[in-house]
C-alpha positions as CSV (number, residue, x, y, z in Angstrom):
1,M,14.1,23.0,13.6
2,L,11.8,24.7,10.9
3,N,12.1,28.1,10.4
4,S,10.4,30.5,7.7
5,Y,13.1,29.6,4.8
6,D,11.6,25.9,5.1
7,F,7.6,26.6,4.4
8,S,7.0,26.9,0.2
9,P,4.1,29.3,-1.0
10,I,0.7,27.8,-2.2
11,R,0.2,28.2,-5.6
12,K,-3.5,28.9,-6.3
13,E,-3.2,28.4,-9.5
14,F,-2.7,24.9,-8.7
15,A,-6.0,24.7,-6.4
16,L,-8.9,21.9,-7.9
17,T,-12.4,23.3,-8.4
18,T,-14.9,20.6,-6.8
19,D,-15.2,19.5,-10.2
20,Q,-11.7,18.3,-10.5
21,A,-11.3,17.1,-7.1
22,E,-14.6,14.6,-7.4
23,H,-13.0,13.1,-10.5
24,F,-10.0,12.9,-9.4
25,L,-10.8,11.1,-6.3
26,R,-13.8,9.1,-7.9
27,S,-11.2,8.1,-10.9
28,R,-8.7,6.3,-8.3
29,R,-8.6,2.6,-9.1
30,S,-7.0,-0.5,-7.3
31,I,-4.8,-1.9,-10.1
32,R,-4.6,-5.4,-10.2
33,S,-2.4,-6.0,-13.6
34,Y,0.7,-4.8,-14.3
35,Q,3.5,-4.7,-17.2
36,D,6.9,-6.9,-17.4
37,K,8.4,-3.1,-16.3
38,V,10.7,-1.9,-13.5
39,V,9.5,0.6,-11.9
40,E,12.4,3.7,-11.8
41,R,14.0,4.1,-8.2
42,E,13.1,8.0,-8.8
43,K,9.7,7.8,-9.4
44,I,9.1,5.8,-6.3
45,A,11.1,8.5,-3.9
46,G,8.9,11.1,-5.8
47,L,5.8,9.2,-4.6
48,I,6.9,8.7,-0.9
49,N,8.5,12.1,-1.1
50,I,4.7,13.3,-1.5
51,A,3.6,10.7,0.6
52,R,5.7,12.1,3.6
53,Y,3.6,15.0,3.8
54,A,0.5,12.7,4.9
55,P,-1.0,13.9,8.3
56,T,0.4,12.4,11.5
57,G,-0.6,12.6,14.7
58,T,0.6,16.2,16.7
59,N,3.1,16.2,13.3
60,S,5.2,13.6,15.2
61,Q,6.2,12.1,11.1
62,Q,7.7,8.5,12.7
63,V,6.8,6.9,9.7
64,G,9.2,4.8,7.7
65,W,9.9,2.8,4.3
66,V,10.7,-0.1,3.1
67,V,10.9,-0.7,-0.9
68,V,11.2,-3.7,-2.1
69,N,11.6,-2.6,-6.3
70,S,12.5,-6.0,-7.6
71,R,9.7,-8.4,-9.2
72,T,12.3,-11.2,-8.4
73,E,12.3,-10.4,-4.6
74,V,8.4,-9.0,-4.8
75,K,8.0,-12.7,-5.7
76,K,10.0,-14.0,-2.8
77,M,8.4,-12.3,-0.4
78,A,4.9,-13.6,-1.9
79,A,6.0,-17.2,-1.6
80,M,6.7,-16.3,2.2
81,V,3.3,-15.3,2.7
82,I,2.0,-18.4,1.0
83,D,4.0,-20.3,3.5
84,L,2.0,-18.1,6.5
85,F,-1.4,-20.1,4.6
86,R,0.0,-23.3,4.8
87,H,0.8,-23.1,8.2
88,M,-2.8,-21.5,8.7
89,I,-4.2,-24.0,6.9
90,A,-2.5,-26.9,8.9
91,T,-3.3,-25.5,12.5
92,K,-6.8,-24.6,11.2
93,N,-6.5,-21.1,11.8
94,P,-9.9,-19.8,11.6
95,F,-8.7,-16.8,9.3
96,A,-7.9,-19.7,6.5
97,E,-11.3,-21.2,5.8
98,K,-13.1,-17.7,6.6
99,Y,-11.1,-16.3,3.3
100,R,-10.5,-19.7,1.2
101,L,-6.3,-19.5,1.6
102,A,-6.7,-23.4,0.3
103,D,-7.9,-22.1,-2.7
104,I,-5.3,-19.6,-2.8
105,V,-2.5,-21.7,-2.0
106,T,-3.9,-24.1,-4.9
107,A,-3.8,-21.0,-7.5
108,W,-0.3,-20.4,-6.4
109,E,1.4,-23.7,-7.1
110,S,-0.6,-23.6,-10.4
111,G,1.3,-20.3,-11.3
112,I,-1.5,-18.4,-10.8
113,D,-0.1,-15.3,-8.2
114,I,-2.7,-14.1,-6.4
115,I,-0.7,-12.6,-3.2
116,S,1.7,-9.7,-5.3
117,R,-0.3,-9.9,-8.4
118,G,3.0,-10.0,-10.8
119,A,3.8,-6.1,-9.4
120,P,7.1,-4.9,-9.9
121,S,7.6,-3.6,-6.9
122,L,6.4,-3.4,-2.8
123,V,6.3,-0.5,-0.3
124,F,5.8,-1.2,3.0
125,V,5.4,1.6,5.3
126,H,6.0,1.4,9.4
127,A,6.5,3.0,12.6
128,P,7.3,2.2,16.5
129,K,5.4,-0.7,17.9
130,E,4.4,1.6,21.1
131,Y,3.1,4.5,19.3
132,G,-0.5,4.4,19.7
133,L,-1.2,6.2,16.5
134,A,1.1,4.5,14.3
135,Q,-1.6,2.5,11.8
136,V,-3.6,5.6,11.3
137,D,-0.4,7.2,10.5
138,C,0.6,4.9,8.5
139,A,-2.9,4.3,6.7
140,N,-2.4,8.1,6.0
141,S,0.9,7.9,4.2
142,L,0.1,4.7,1.8
143,S,-3.4,6.5,1.0
144,Y,-1.5,10.1,0.2
145,L,0.7,7.2,-2.0
146,D,-1.8,5.6,-3.9
147,L,-3.7,8.7,-4.7
148,A,-0.8,10.0,-6.2
149,A,0.8,7.3,-8.4
150,P,-1.3,8.4,-11.6
151,S,0.6,10.8,-12.1
152,F,4.1,9.3,-12.3
153,G,1.7,7.1,-14.4
154,L,1.7,4.3,-12.0
155,G,-1.2,2.3,-10.4
156,A,-1.2,0.8,-6.6
157,C,-3.0,-1.9,-5.1
158,W,-3.4,-1.7,-0.8
159,A,-1.6,-5.5,-0.2
160,G,-3.5,-6.8,2.2
161,F,-2.4,-10.4,2.3
162,F,1.2,-9.0,3.2
163,M,-0.6,-6.9,5.9
164,V,-1.6,-10.4,7.3
165,A,1.8,-11.9,6.9
166,T,3.5,-9.0,8.5
167,A,1.8,-8.6,11.7
168,Y,2.2,-12.7,12.1
169,W,4.8,-13.9,10.4
170,P,8.7,-13.9,11.7
171,P,10.1,-15.2,8.5
172,L,8.7,-12.0,6.1
173,Q,9.6,-9.6,9.5
174,Q,12.8,-10.9,9.7
175,A,13.4,-9.9,5.7
176,L,12.1,-6.8,5.7
177,G,15.0,-5.8,8.3
178,L,12.6,-2.9,10.2
179,P,14.7,-1.0,12.9
180,E,14.4,-1.8,16.4
181,G,10.7,-1.9,18.0
182,H,9.1,-1.2,14.3
183,A,6.3,-3.1,12.6
184,A,4.8,-3.0,9.2
185,F,1.6,-1.3,8.9
186,G,0.3,-1.4,5.7
187,A,1.7,-3.0,2.1
188,M,1.3,-1.7,-1.2
189,M,1.5,-3.0,-4.7
190,V,3.2,-0.2,-7.2
191,G,3.9,-0.7,-10.9
192,Y,3.4,0.5,-14.5
193,P,-0.5,-0.7,-15.1
194,K,-1.4,-3.2,-17.7
195,Y,-4.8,-1.8,-18.6
196,K,-6.2,1.4,-18.8
197,Y,-9.6,2.7,-17.1
198,H,-12.5,4.8,-19.3
199,L,-15.1,5.0,-16.5
200,L,-15.7,6.0,-13.3
201,P,-16.6,3.3,-11.0
202,P,-20.0,3.0,-9.6
203,R,-20.6,3.1,-5.6
204,N,-23.5,3.0,-2.9
205,E,-24.9,5.7,-1.7
206,A,-23.8,7.4,1.6
207,Q,-25.6,6.3,4.7
208,I,-25.5,9.2,6.9
209,T,-27.2,10.1,10.0
210,W,-27.8,13.5,10.4
211,K,-27.7,15.3,14.4
212,Q,-29.0,18.6,14.7
């Protein structure tokens, strides 16, 4: 049970101004090109240490993590995703045509990895299957990790194809070795960015409906 000694004081001098907060959030980028460099385990542990403070339903804190911190192992898991895509193409799954999986498989076979983008690390987040807010809590946790990555000199990108595969493909589910009754609800590529960005990306105007 928590007690008063478990709470750290809020550092007022660290509070962001409105301009600083806006700049921090607007400068966030999806990193899809990585240096050929291993990410130190302590850095990923530091990211997860921050991400565990993401909000969870009724503060239940049921989110767990699996880290694949080897480019070789990441590549093996990417190959499992490709196997799923080949299966979807062969069975004429509507997902295959909608997302042009045949092109992704062809690219893979020519040496272009659109699945893991050459990332040296993958972070999966999981929670109990029967927990009603699992998907929301896991998304919140990965969002915290994503936003914290640049402060560690790292870049991150949501790994959508892995997220699809963890939901449907038993070989990948088994490879993750999740606790009994758990399922993966998100995945993120992590690594040292190959390129630096110098401009804030544009976005469409917000579509707001005001109710008085």
